[in-house]
C-alpha positions, 0 to 999 in steps of 0.5 A: 933047915941049916940056913935058918938056925932060929926056926923051931921044929914041932913034931906032932903025932896023931894016934888012934890006938897006941899013945906010947907008939905015937910018942916013940915015933916022934922021938925016933924022928927027932933022934934021926934029925939030930944024929944024921943031919946035925940039927941042934936038939934044942930046936925040937918041940915034941907036941902032945899027941892027939887022939883021933877016932877012926884014923890010922896013926900019923906023924907030922912035922911043922916048921915054926918061924923064929920068934922075935 
């Protein structure tokens, strides 16, 4: 990720029961990557969590190529 400074990082969470916990998980991942790996906070996009029925809560990270 350091070799591609123009890439944006989307943190996308899915939840079935707890919206607040889903948002908190995305914020924790973002904080870890900023603090431990030195990635610029501006590169992160936290997507709105999506509610899914009959599914355990999940977190996903997507890498978006730079926009020209």
